[in-house]
Every structure is written in C-alpha cells, then in structure tokens.
C-alpha positions as CSV (number, residue, x, y, z in Angstrom):
1,M,-10.7,30.9,-2.5
2,Y,-6.9,30.3,-2.0
3,D,-4.0,31.4,-4.1
4,D,-1.6,28.6,-5.4
5,K,1.0,29.1,-2.6
6,T,-1.7,29.0,0.2
7,S,-3.2,25.9,-1.4
8,E,0.2,24.1,-1.4
9,V,0.8,25.0,2.2
10,L,-2.6,23.8,3.3
11,Y,-2.2,20.6,1.3
12,L,1.1,19.9,3.1
13,I,-0.5,20.5,6.5
14,M,-3.4,18.1,5.6
15,R,-0.9,15.5,4.4
16,E,0.9,15.6,7.7
17,L,-2.4,15.2,9.6
18,L,-3.2,12.2,7.5
19,E,0.2,10.6,8.3
20,Q,-0.3,11.3,12.0
21,T,-3.8,9.6,12.1
22,K,-2.5,6.6,10.2
23,K,0.3,6.1,12.7
24,A,-2.0,6.7,15.7
25,G,-3.9,3.4,15.0
26,N,-6.7,3.8,17.6
27,V,-8.2,7.2,17.0
28,S,-9.2,9.2,20.0
29,D,-12.3,11.4,20.3
30,G,-10.1,14.5,19.8
31,M,-8.5,13.0,16.7
32,I,-11.9,12.1,15.3
33,N,-13.0,15.8,15.6
34,A,-9.7,16.8,13.9
35,I,-10.3,14.3,11.1
36,R,-13.9,15.7,10.6
37,Q,-12.5,19.2,10.3
38,S,-10.0,18.0,7.8
39,V,-12.8,16.5,5.7
40,K,-14.4,19.9,5.5
41,R,-11.1,21.4,4.4
42,Y,-10.6,18.6,1.8
43,K,-14.1,19.3,0.4
44,E,-13.2,23.0,0.0
45,F,-10.3,22.1,-2.1
46,V,-11.9,19.5,-4.4
47,E,-15.2,21.4,-4.8
48,G,-13.5,24.7,-5.6
49,D,-13.3,26.0,-9.2
50,E,-9.6,26.9,-9.1
51,S,-7.0,24.5,-10.5
52,F,-4.8,22.7,-8.0
53,S,-2.1,20.2,-9.1
54,E,-2.7,17.9,-6.1
55,K,-6.4,17.7,-6.3
56,G,-6.4,13.9,-7.0
57,E,-4.3,13.4,-3.9
58,V,-6.6,15.5,-1.8
59,W,-9.4,13.1,-2.9
60,Y,-7.2,10.3,-1.8
61,M,-6.6,11.9,1.6
62,M,-10.3,12.5,2.1
63,G,-10.8,8.8,1.4
64,Q,-8.3,7.9,4.1
65,A,-10.1,10.3,6.5
66,Y,-13.4,8.6,5.8
67,R,-11.8,5.2,6.4
68,Q,-10.6,6.5,9.8
69,L,-14.2,7.5,10.4
70,A,-15.4,4.1,9.3
71,D,-17.5,5.6,6.5
72,F,-16.4,3.2,3.9
73,K,-18.9,4.1,1.1
74,K,-17.7,7.7,1.1
75,A,-14.1,6.5,1.3
76,F,-14.6,4.3,-1.7
77,T,-16.1,7.2,-3.7
78,C,-13.2,9.4,-2.8
79,F,-10.6,6.8,-3.8
80,K,-12.4,6.2,-7.2
81,K,-12.3,10.0,-7.9
82,A,-8.6,10.1,-6.9
83,A,-7.8,7.2,-9.2
84,A,-9.6,9.0,-12.0
85,M,-7.1,11.8,-11.5
86,D,-4.2,9.3,-11.7
87,C,-3.3,9.4,-8.0
88,S,-1.3,6.2,-7.9
89,E,-1.9,5.5,-4.2
90,A,-5.6,5.4,-4.8
91,F,-5.6,2.3,-7.0
92,A,-4.6,-0.1,-4.2
93,M,-7.2,1.4,-1.9
94,V,-10.0,0.8,-4.5
95,G,-8.6,-2.7,-4.8
96,D,-8.7,-3.1,-1.0
97,A,-12.3,-2.0,-0.9
98,Y,-13.3,-4.7,-3.5
99,H,-11.1,-7.3,-1.7
100,E,-12.6,-6.6,1.8
101,G,-16.1,-5.5,0.8
102,L,-15.7,-2.1,2.4
103,G,-18.2,0.4,1.0
104,V,-18.8,-1.8,-2.1
105,V,-19.8,-5.4,-2.8
106,K,-16.9,-7.8,-2.3
107,N,-15.4,-8.7,-5.7
108,P,-12.0,-10.4,-5.7
109,T,-11.7,-10.2,-9.5
110,K,-12.2,-6.4,-9.5
111,A,-9.8,-6.1,-6.6
112,R,-7.1,-7.8,-8.6
113,Q,-7.9,-5.6,-11.7
114,W,-7.5,-2.5,-9.6
115,Y,-4.2,-3.7,-8.1
116,R,-3.0,-4.3,-11.7
117,K,-3.9,-0.8,-12.7
118,G,-1.8,0.6,-9.7
119,A,1.0,-1.8,-10.4
120,D,1.2,-0.7,-14.0
121,M,1.8,2.8,-12.7
122,G,4.7,1.5,-10.6
123,E,2.9,2.0,-7.2
124,I,4.7,-0.3,-4.7
125,T,1.7,-1.2,-2.5
126,A,-0.3,-2.2,-5.6
127,I,2.5,-4.3,-6.9
128,L,2.7,-6.2,-3.5
129,K,-1.1,-6.6,-3.4
130,L,-1.1,-7.9,-7.0
131,A,1.6,-10.4,-6.2
132,D,-0.4,-11.6,-3.2
133,C,-3.4,-12.1,-5.5
134,Y,-1.3,-14.4,-7.7
135,K,0.2,-16.2,-4.7
136,R,-3.1,-16.8,-3.0
137,G,-5.4,-17.1,-6.0
138,I,-7.4,-13.9,-5.2
139,G,-9.5,-13.1,-8.3
140,C,-7.4,-15.4,-10.4
141,K,-5.8,-18.8,-10.5
142,V,-2.8,-19.3,-8.3
143,D,0.3,-18.4,-10.3
144,Y,3.5,-18.5,-8.2
145,S,5.6,-17.6,-11.3
146,K,3.8,-14.2,-11.7
147,A,3.9,-13.6,-8.0
148,M,7.7,-14.2,-7.9
149,E,8.2,-12.0,-11.0
150,L,6.4,-9.1,-9.2
151,Y,8.4,-9.6,-6.0
152,M,11.6,-9.7,-7.9
153,H,10.8,-6.6,-9.7
154,L,10.8,-4.8,-6.4
155,A,13.7,-6.7,-4.9
156,E,15.9,-5.6,-7.7
157,R,15.3,-1.9,-7.1
158,T,18.6,-0.7,-5.6
159,G,20.3,2.7,-5.3
160,R,19.8,5.8,-3.2
161,F,16.6,6.7,-5.0
162,W,14.9,3.5,-3.7
163,N,15.8,4.1,0.0
164,R,12.5,5.8,0.5
165,Y,10.7,2.6,-0.5
166,A,12.7,0.4,1.8
167,D,9.6,-0.9,3.6
168,G,7.9,-2.1,0.5
169,I,11.1,-3.6,-0.9
170,G,11.7,-5.3,2.4
171,I,8.3,-6.9,2.2
172,A,9.0,-8.2,-1.3
173,L,12.4,-9.7,-0.1
174,Y,10.6,-11.3,2.8
175,E,8.0,-12.8,0.5
176,I,10.6,-14.2,-1.8
177,G,12.3,-15.8,1.2
178,N,8.9,-17.3,2.2
179,M,8.4,-18.7,-1.3
180,Y,11.8,-20.4,-1.2
181,L,11.2,-21.6,2.4
182,N,7.9,-23.2,1.5
183,G,8.7,-24.4,-2.0
184,L,6.0,-22.3,-3.6
185,G,6.3,-22.8,-7.4
186,M,9.9,-24.2,-7.0
187,P,11.8,-26.7,-4.8
188,A,12.2,-25.6,-1.3
189,D,15.7,-24.0,-0.8
190,L,16.7,-23.0,2.8
191,K,19.9,-21.3,1.7
192,K,18.1,-19.1,-0.8
193,A,15.4,-18.4,1.7
194,T,18.0,-17.4,4.2
195,R,19.7,-15.0,1.7
196,Y,16.4,-13.2,1.0
197,F,15.4,-13.0,4.6
198,K,18.8,-11.4,5.5
199,L,18.3,-8.9,2.7
200,A,14.8,-8.1,4.0
201,V,16.3,-7.6,7.5
202,K,18.6,-5.0,6.1
203,K,15.6,-3.1,4.9
204,G,14.2,-3.2,8.5
205,N,11.7,-6.1,8.0
206,L,10.9,-7.5,11.4
207,D,9.0,-10.5,10.1
208,A,12.2,-11.7,8.3
209,E,14.2,-11.2,11.5
210,N,11.7,-13.3,13.4
211,V,11.9,-16.1,10.8
212,L,15.7,-16.1,11.0
213,N,15.4,-16.5,14.8
214,G,13.2,-19.5,14.4
215,E,14.0,-23.2,14.8
216,A,14.5,-23.9,11.0
217,F,17.5,-21.6,10.9
218,K,19.3,-22.4,14.2
219,N,21.8,-24.6,12.5
220,L,22.6,-22.1,9.7
221,K,25.3,-19.5,10.1
222,R,23.8,-16.0,10.2
C-alpha cells in the first residue's frame, strides 16, 4: 500500500494532527470530521500487511482519536493493542481507562498495575500516575514513601536530554513540595516545600507559582 518512506511521512502528519486536537480541547465539527478521516487512515496502517516500525504508536494515536470522539470502548481496545506492541505511552492510557471506567469496568487495582507497567518502561506519565496511586491509595494502600520515591526519581533527572520532559519533571517537583507542605509521610517542612516549589517553577509549573504566591509563603524570602 505505501513504501517505507511514504509511511513515515504520513505517520508524522497524523502525529501532528493528534497533537493539534489534544491542544484544541473543545473539538469543533470540522475537527471531528478531520479526526474521523484520520481514524480511517490509521486503520489502513494497522490493518495492512506491510511492516511499519511505528505501528504500535499508530494504534495509540487511533486510541486518542477515539477518545476525542468519545468512543471509549474502541479507544480502550486501541490502547491495549498499542501496549502489546510496547508503545510506552499506551500503558498510562489503559490505566486511565480502568481508573475512570472509560470503555471498561472501573478497576482501581488494574489501573495501578497498568501504571506500574508503564513506569517500569520509564514512561513519565505512568510514573506520575503510579505515584498518585500510592499517595491517594488508588488500587493499593496509601504509601507516601513509595510515592516520594517515584517523584524523586523524576526530580533527579537533570541535564539537556531531560529538558524535553520539563513538564513531567515540574509536576514531580510540585508534588514533592506539596508532600513537604502537608506533612505527608514526613514532618511538614515549609522551607523544603519552598525549595521544591521554586524548582518546579523553573520547569514552568504554574501550580507551584500559585502556591508560592499564597498566604503561607508571604513571610518567606523568594
């Protein structure tokens, strides 16, 4: 159907469309039609006989498209297929489906298990979601120590390579600040909370900026 070079170009075009629809938030009628057309193109890729190195990610993108169309059962099926092909982004999406009961029966334990699978692959969203499970007791007992360990694992990622993951690392730093602020699993420590909130702000985290502008930090030097 397509040679390798054409497949790669079409894949990049579809990936860009996916990013545009995710940023758009509210999807217009025109965008819905574009998403439906994309689903047809995704199906051509995944149902074709030729090999294609990014087929797992195409399943993932098709799952995202179905989520945009609010067809959660088909989205769940696509994410499962993507995960079976080791698309790291898909594991958190399967976990989300179990956590929120979208397209599948709600099951917090399975949600945590899928987040764990993604975290074991080093996928940042899955690591953050798994940490949240331990912090809030989703599918497991509350374990602040394990939550902090996962957040710290991300917070310690430094260097130019990790700049592309600034958003996720910023969330981890913000969550560490919150744990120190609220004394979750440790004595409350406003100075340490301030330190991590400031580090989160450097990563562009607006939630951390808002906290630092709050009443609790007025008397601390910024």
